SERO-4910 file (N, C-alpha, C, O; in steps of 0.05 Angstrom, whole numbers):
BEGIN
 pado doro    nc1    nc2    nc3   cac1   cac2   cac3    cc1    cc2    cc3    oc1    oc2    oc3
  Met    A   -209    559   -245   -201    525   -249   -189    529   -211   -173    540   -197
  Thr    A   -210    511   -210   -207    509   -183   -207    477   -172   -220    462   -187
  Asp    A   -196    465   -151   -196    438   -145   -214    435   -120   -209    428    -97
  Gln    A   -237    444   -132   -261    439   -112   -283    419   -122   -306    419   -112
  Pro    A   -276    402   -141   -301    382   -143   -292    359   -128   -284    338   -138
  Gln    A   -295    367   -101   -283    338    -90   -303    326    -76   -296    303    -69
  Met    A   -326    334    -69   -352    311    -70   -354    284    -84   -352    261    -78
  Asp    A   -359    301   -113   -363    280   -139   -344    265   -136   -350    241   -130
  Ala    A   -315    273   -140   -298    255   -134   -295    226   -120   -293    203   -127
  Val    A   -297    243    -93   -295    226    -72   -317    211    -69   -313    190    -55
  Ser    A   -340    215    -77   -365    198    -76   -367    180   -100   -376    157    -99
  Ser    A   -360    192   -120   -355    175   -151   -333    146   -142   -338    124   -152
  Leu    A   -306    150   -121   -291    129   -123   -306    116    -99   -303     92   -100
  Arg    A   -323    123    -77   -326    106    -57   -359     89    -73   -373     72    -61
  Gln    A   -365     98    -99   -389     85   -110   -372     53   -132   -381     32   -138
  Glu    A   -344     67   -137   -334     46   -155   -320     24   -142   -325      1   -148
  Leu    A   -309     29   -129   -289     20   -101   -293     21    -78   -274     30    -66
  Pro    A   -309     16    -64   -312     30    -37   -285     29    -21   -274     50    -17
  Ala    A   -274      5    -11   -245      5      3   -228     23     -8   -215     34     10
  Leu    A   -221     32    -33   -207     43    -48   -216     78    -34   -201     95    -24
  Gly    A   -240     78    -38   -245    109    -31   -254    113      2   -263    132     14
  Leu    A   -244     83     11   -239     95     46   -210    102     49   -202    111     70
  Thr    A   -194     99     29   -158    113     34   -164    144     28   -152    162     40
  Ala    A   -183    150      5   -186    190      5   -183    202     24   -169    222     27
  Gly    A   -203    188     50   -205    203     69   -176    216     90   -175    231    109
  Phe    A   -161    204     79   -131    198     79   -117    221     74   -100    229     90
  Ala    A   -120    230     57   -105    248     34   -109    272     43   -129    279     54
  Thr    A    -89    286     38   -109    320     54   -122    335     37   -115    336     13
  Pro    A   -136    346     43   -164    360     35   -152    376      9   -170    382     -6
  Gln    A   -128    384      1   -124    392    -24   -122    372    -47   -132    376    -69
  Ile    A   -105    346    -36    -98    328    -64   -119    317    -58   -126    308    -81
  Arg    A   -140    308    -39   -162    286    -35   -171    288    -67   -158    274    -83
  Pro    A   -198    308    -80   -197    301   -101   -190    290   -126   -202    273   -140
  Val    A   -167    303   -131   -146    292   -141   -139    268   -136   -144    255   -156
  Tyr    A   -133    257   -124   -121    234   -120   -143    208   -125   -138    186   -133
  Ala    A   -173    221   -117   -183    207   -120   -199    199   -148   -210    179   -155
  Asp    A   -194    221   -158   -205    228   -198   -180    211   -208   -184    197   -228
  Leu    A   -156    210   -198   -136    192   -208   -131    153   -205   -123    135   -220
  Met    A   -140    154   -183   -149    125   -181   -180    112   -199   -185     89   -207
  Leu    A   -198    141   -199   -210    129   -217   -203    122   -247   -207    101   -259
  Leu    A   -191    147   -255   -173    144   -281   -153    112   -284   -143     97   -301
  Trp    A   -154    113   -261   -135     85   -261   -141     64   -266   -129     45   -276
  Leu    A   -165     66   -256   -193     36   -255   -204     33   -283   -208     11   -293
  Glu    A   -209     63   -298   -214     66   -328   -192     56   -353   -197     47   -376
  Val    A   -168     63   -341   -139     58   -358   -142     23   -352   -136      9   -371
  Asn    A   -150     11   -331   -144    -28   -336   -175    -33   -343   -180    -57   -348
  Arg    A   -196    -17   -344   -222    -39   -361   -219    -27   -388   -235    -36   -405
  Ala    A   -195     -2   -401   -192     -7   -427   -176    -26   -445   -178    -35   -468
  Arg    A   -149    -32   -414   -135    -46   -428   -141    -74   -420   -123    -90   -425
  Ala    A   -163    -84   -410   -178   -110   -411   -195   -121   -438   -206   -143   -439
  Ala    A   -194   -105   -456   -201    -99   -482   -182   -133   -497   -158   -131   -492
  Asn    A   -187   -152   -509   -183   -166   -526   -156   -159   -548   -137   -173   -554
  Glu    A   -162   -137   -556   -147   -138   -572   -126   -112   -568   -136    -97   -551
  Asn    A   -110   -106   -575    -88    -84   -571    -98    -55   -579    -97    -34   -565
  Leu    A   -108    -58   -602   -119    -40   -618   -140    -24   -604   -140      0   -597
  Ile    A   -156    -40   -601   -189    -31   -577   -179    -15   -561   -180      9   -565
  Ala    A   -167    -24   -539   -151    -21   -518   -148      3   -526   -166     19   -522
  Ala    A   -116     13   -543   -102     36   -549   -122     57   -551   -119     79   -541
  Ala    A   -148     45   -569   -167     71   -577   -183     74   -551   -197     95   -554
  Arg    A   -189     63   -526   -201     67   -511   -181     91   -490   -189    110   -476
  Leu    A   -164     85   -494   -141     98   -483   -139    126   -492   -139    144   -476
  Thr    A   -136    129   -521   -127    146   -541   -161    174   -534   -160    198   -535
  Trp    A   -175    164   -531   -199    181   -519   -191    195   -499   -188    220   -502
  Trp    A   -185    182   -473   -177    201   -458   -157    218   -461   -157    242   -453
  Arg    A   -131    204   -477   -113    222   -479   -126    254   -490   -120    276   -481
  Asp    A   -139    250   -506   -149    270   -524   -166    287   -510   -163    312   -512
  Ala    A   -183    277   -495   -201    287   -474   -187    311   -461   -194    335   -461
  Ile    A   -163    297   -448   -143    321   -433   -119    342   -450   -112    365   -447
  Ala    A   -112    320   -470   -102    336   -487   -113    368   -502   -100    388   -507
  Glu    A   -140    360   -507   -153    374   -525   -181    397   -521   -198    408   -535
  Asn    A   -171    394   -490   -208    403   -465   -225    394   -478   -235    414   -488
  Lys    A   -238    375   -486   -256    366   -492   -265    336   -490   -260    319   -507
  Pro    A   -282    330   -461   -286    318   -448   -309    303   -454   -317    282   -446
  Glu    A   -323    324   -477   -354    314   -488   -372    296   -465   -381    273   -466
  Gly    A   -374    319   -442   -390    316   -418   -397    294   -411   -420    285   -406
  Val    A   -365    281   -409   -351    258   -388   -350    266   -362   -329    278   -358
  Pro    A   -366    263   -335   -366    280   -306   -332    272   -302   -324    295   -304
  Leu    A   -313    260   -298   -282    249   -299   -268    262   -310   -251    278   -300
  Ala    A   -273    257   -336   -255    277   -351   -256    303   -347   -236    317   -349
  Met    A   -274    311   -344   -287    348   -340   -271    350   -321   -251    364   -323
  Arg    A   -278    333   -295   -262    346   -277   -242    344   -270   -237    350   -246
  Leu    A   -219    333   -291   -196    326   -293   -181    350   -298   -164    363   -285
  Leu    A   -194    354   -321   -187    379   -335   -188    409   -312   -173    428   -314
  Glu    A   -200    406   -299   -212    429   -273   -194    429   -262   -190    453   -264
  Tyr    A   -170    418   -246   -153    415   -228   -131    433   -241   -121    431   -264
  Lys    A   -126    455   -215   -102    469   -230    -73    455   -212    -51    463   -219
  Ser    A    -76    437   -190    -52    419   -192    -40    399   -195    -21    388   -184
  Leu    A    -62    394   -219    -53    367   -239    -38    391   -266    -44    413   -275
  Asp    A    -12    364   -269     -3    383   -293    -14    364   -316     -7    340   -317
  Gln    A    -31    374   -333    -40    368   -358    -18    348   -379    -15    324   -383
  Ser    A     -7    367   -386     24    353   -395     31    332   -389     31    311   -401
  Gln    A     37    338   -368     46    305   -356     26    284   -347     33    266   -332
  Leu    A      2    288   -356    -21    268   -357    -21    259   -386    -20    236   -395
  Thr    A    -23    278   -397    -24    272   -428      9    254   -437     11    234   -452
  Ala    A     24    263   -426     52    247   -432     41    209   -419     41    188   -432
  Gly    A     35    213   -400     29    184   -377     11    169   -398     14    146   -405
  Leu    A     -6    184   -406    -29    171   -422     -5    152   -456      3    130   -466
  Thr    A     -4    173   -458     14    168   -496     33    146   -485     32    126   -499
  Asn    A     52    145   -461     59    128   -457     49     99   -448     64     80   -448
  Leu    A     24     99   -441      4     89   -436      3     65   -465      2     41   -467
  Ile    A      3     85   -481    -20     72   -513     13     61   -525     15     37   -532
  Asp    A     33     74   -525     41     70   -543     52     34   -529     58     17   -545
  Val    A     53     28   -497     65      7   -490     37    -15   -503     42    -35   -516
  Thr    A     11     -7   -496    -17    -22   -505     -3    -32   -532      5    -55   -534
  Ile    A      0    -15   -551      1    -23   -586     23    -49   -587     22    -72   -595
  Asn    A     45    -31   -573     68    -53   -584     74    -78   -561     95    -90   -560
  Ser    A     55    -82   -544     62   -105   -529     47   -133   -538     22   -132   -541
  Ser    A     57   -151   -543     52   -176   -553     49   -199   -531     62   -203   -511
  Pro    A     24   -214   -544      3   -227   -513     36   -248   -508     26   -263   -491
  Glu    A     57   -256   -509     82   -271   -496     88   -247   -476     97   -256   -455
  Ala    A     85   -212   -475     95   -210   -463     75   -190   -446     81   -166   -446
  Lys    A     56   -197   -435     26   -181   -435     32   -174   -404     25   -152   -394
  Ile    A     47   -195   -388     46   -191   -355     67   -162   -348     62   -144   -333
  Glu    A     97   -167   -368    113   -147   -370    106   -121   -374    118   -102   -363
  Ala    A     81   -116   -398     75    -90   -409     54    -83   -390     53    -59   -385
  Glu    A     37    -96   -378     25    -93   -352     31    -77   -335     25    -53   -335
  Asn    A     43    -87   -318     67    -82   -298     85    -51   -301     87    -34   -283
  Gln    A     97    -49   -331     96    -22   -343     79     -8   -353     88      8   -370
  Cys    A     53     -7   -348     32      8   -351     35     18   -314     38     40   -305
  His    A     33      1   -307     23     13   -268     44     17   -266     43     12   -242
  Leu    A     72     23   -271     94     41   -267     92     62   -281    104     82   -271
  Ile    A     80     67   -302     72     98   -314     60    114   -296     64    136   -286
  Tyr    A     40     93   -293     17    108   -279     24    119   -249     18    140   -238
  Gly    A     41     97   -242     63    105   -209     71    137   -214     72    152   -195
  Lys    A     77    144   -242     89    166   -241     70    198   -241     76    220   -231
  Ile    A     47    189   -256     25    210   -252     20    212   -217     20    234   -207
  Leu    A     17    192   -205     14    193   -179     33    210   -159     28    229   -144
  Ser    A     56    197   -164     73    213   -144     81    246   -155     93    262   -141
  Ala    A     73    251   -178     76    271   -184     52    301   -167     53    325   -165
  Ile    A     33    275   -159      5    293   -144     15    291   -116     15    312   -103
  Leu    A     25    263   -102     25    261    -78     43    259    -65     44    255    -41
  Gly    A     69    266    -88     95    262    -76    109    230    -67     96    212    -79
  Gly    A    124    224    -56    136    195    -55    147    184    -81    142    195   -102
  Asp    A    162    163    -78    172    148    -99    157    142   -116    138    125   -112
  Ala    A    162    156   -140    149    140   -163    146    109   -172    126     96   -177
  Leu    A    173    103   -172    174     68   -174    154     47   -148    140     28   -152
  Ser    A    160     59   -124    144     49   -109    111     53   -102    102     43    -81
  Ala    A     95     70   -121     75     83   -123     68     65   -145     47     54   -144
  Gly    A     85     60   -169     75     39   -191     71      5   -183     60    -13   -195
  Gln    A     88      5   -155     95    -28   -148     68    -29   -127     60    -50   -117
  Val    A     56     -4   -120     27    -15   -101     15    -13   -117     -7    -16   -105
  Leu    A     10     -8   -143    -10     -6   -166     -6    -37   -179    -23    -54   -177
  Ile    A     14    -39   -189     19    -67   -186      7    -92   -165     -3   -111   -177
  Asn    A      8    -94   -135     -5   -102   -129    -29    -95   -120    -39   -116   -113
  Leu    A    -41    -80   -117    -70    -72   -124    -85    -84   -148   -106    -96   -144
  Lys    A    -76    -80   -170    -82    -97   -192    -86   -125   -196   -100   -136   -213
  Ala    A    -71   -137   -174    -64   -172   -176    -87   -177   -155   -102   -196   -159
  Ser    A    -90   -158   -128   -104   -161   -114   -133   -156   -125   -151   -154   -109
  Leu    A   -135   -155   -137   -166   -135   -144   -174   -168   -159   -196   -179   -157
  Ala    A   -146   -178   -176   -153   -213   -186   -157   -240   -172   -159   -263   -179
  Gly    A   -157   -227   -152   -150   -247   -128   -123   -259   -132   -120   -283   -129
  Lys    A   -108   -248   -137    -76   -249   -151    -53   -245   -130    -31   -243   -140
  Pro    A    -55   -245   -101    -41   -236    -93    -10   -227   -104      1   -245   -116
  Ser    A      8   -200   -103     28   -214   -118     54   -210    -96     46   -203    -74
  Asp    A     78   -213    -98     92   -216    -73    118   -192    -84    140   -199    -74
  Ile    A    121   -166   -102    130   -152   -107    139   -137    -81    121   -131    -66
  Glu    A    158   -132    -77    167   -119    -48    178    -88    -66    185    -86    -89
  Tyr    A    176    -64    -45    187    -39    -49    194    -27    -36    205    -40    -18
  Asp    A    194     -3    -31    198     11      4    175     23      6    172     46     -3
  Val    A    154     10     21    134     30     28    139     50     38    132     69     24
  Gln    A    151     58     62    160     84     76    166    106     56    168    131     60
  Ser    A    169     94     33    180    124     13    144    136     -1    145    156    -15
  Leu    A    130    129      2    101    130      3     79    145     14     60    136     28
  Pro    A     83    168      7     42    174     28     36    164     39     34    141     30
  Lys    A     26    168     65      4    157     79    -20    143     54    -21    118     51
  Val    A    -32    156     43    -57    153     25    -45    118     11    -57     97     10
  Leu    A    -25    123      4    -10     97    -22      0     73     -1      2     50     -6
  Arg    A      5     84     21      9     51     49    -14     50     48    -18     26     43
  Leu    A    -43     63     51    -61     51     63    -72     34     36    -85     13     36
  Val    A    -63     50     14    -65     26    -10    -51     -6     -7    -61    -28     -6
  Asp    A    -32      2     -5    -13    -20     -4    -22    -42     16    -21    -66     11
  Trp    A    -34    -26     50    -43    -51     70    -73    -58     60    -87    -74     73
  Leu    A    -83    -46     36   -118    -63     38   -105    -93     15   -119   -113     12
  Thr    A    -75    -89      1    -75   -112    -16    -55   -131     -2    -44   -151    -12
  Gln    A    -51   -122     23    -36   -152     35    -57   -163     41    -51   -187     38
  Asn    A    -85   -163     50   -108   -169     54   -140   -181     37   -163   -183     44
  Pro    A   -124   -187     13   -149   -183    -10   -179   -183     -5   -197   -176    -20
  Met    A   -179   -194     19   -211   -194     22   -215   -164     27   -234   -155     14
  Arg    A   -203   -147     44   -203   -124     44   -217   -109     21   -230    -90     29
  Leu    A   -217   -110     -1   -230    -93    -35   -254   -105    -31   -274    -97    -42
  His    A   -255   -128    -13   -294   -133    -15   -308   -123     11   -323   -136     25
  Tyr    A   -301    -93     15   -311    -83     22   -340    -72     18   -342    -70     -7
  Pro    A   -365    -63     28   -365    -75     60   -371   -106     59   -367   -122     77
  Glu    A   -383   -111     31   -393   -148     48   -377   -159     57   -387   -174     74
  Ala    A   -350   -162     57   -327   -185     68   -323   -177     93   -326   -192    113
  Lys    A   -316   -150     93   -299   -131    120   -321   -105    122   -321    -85    107
  Pro    A   -338   -109    142   -359    -93    146   -348    -76    162   -356    -53    159
  Met    A   -335    -79    176   -315    -65    186   -287    -49    194   -278    -41    216
  Leu    A   -276    -50    161   -257    -42    144   -251    -13    153   -228     -7    160
  Ala    A   -271      6    153   -265     39    157   -246     40    182   -226     53    185
  Leu    A   -265     15    207   -249     24    237   -224     11    230   -207     28    236
  Ser    A   -211    -11    221   -188    -22    224   -172     -6    208   -149     -5    215
  Met    A   -183      9    185   -162     26    176   -159     46    187   -134     49    188
  Ile    A   -170     66    198   -165     80    219   -137     75    244   -120     91    252
  Phe    A   -140     46    249   -130     43    270   -100     28    250    -80     21    261
  Ala    A   -105     26    218    -76     23    213    -61     45    208    -37     45    214
  Ala    A    -75     69    196    -63     87    193    -51    113    216    -39    135    213
  Ile    A    -64     97    240    -43    112    264    -10     91    266     12     99    275
  Arg    A    -16     61    253     11     56    260     26     61    229     50     53    229
  Leu    A     17     69    209     38     67    194     55     92    184     75     88    171
***
């Protein structure tokens, strides 16, 4: 098992969400594919949790948890890649997914936003275990990213400087939600991101 599926991981993230895919280029080569795949999994988690019924959302998350925990990716490329990474603590990833399932099952419609934020904070721990930096701030970046993707910028503040550069660039993307509409709305985003990376 090696950290080799770089092209598939990064290419998949660039296809899925091109603006986020650009940030992968600023991760170190060793963690670039793991980062790309963890962000792809985060997008999958958000899709799963978008289900109207908590049990349906939890069932979708359970598939991902079991695929990792039982080493049964069932031919799904993302799951297969996640299982290949030596640097990724599979038990920690499984525990994080289990926590996401618990929050999803036990959340009430009245506490939907609180549960949503809690899930991002849980995922922040998964990301920071690979990337380094403060786990709470990593989770808060994800809260802002989700809000920006929905066209509703969040005003949550956090310690950006405690984050690795790749997550500081994700934060930079959220400061102007139109950046997430690359390349249609922001065709020069790659160049802007290079200049931003110098300043960050």
